[in-house]
Structure formats: C-alpha cells, structure tokens
C-alpha angles and dihedrals in degrees: 000000000000120000114252114250124230117273092205091104089068090057089054092050092049093050091048091049090050092051093049091047091052092047090049090052092049091049090052089052091049092044090233103156099185091052090047091054094045096048092044091053091047091048093051091045091051092051091047094051091044094052091045091053091047090052090051090049091051094047091052093043093240095135 
C-alpha cells in the first residue's frame, strides 16, 4: 500500500484562493479594472491548479 501524501498543499491553495477573492472584491469596490482582471485570472488559475492536483491525488490513491 502506498503511503498517503500530505494534504497541506490544499490548505495553501485555499488560502491563495481566499486572498485572490478578497483582492478581487476590493478592486471592484475601488473600481480598479486592471486589478479586477489580474485577480480574476489569478483566482481562476488557482482553482484550476488546485483541482488538477486533487485529480492527480485521486488517480494515484493518495487521498
């Protein structure tokens, strides 16, 4: 049986997503369009990487 891998990376992804979501909200409040675009792209990228890593963990039975 394979050893289970650490799930700490998912905490990092969730904290990053939270930070980008907060920054996106602040940029909406400040009407800062370039910051809105940047934080939205970073938020979507963070979710994409997180889900990809989770899929890899499931395929390799590390969860």
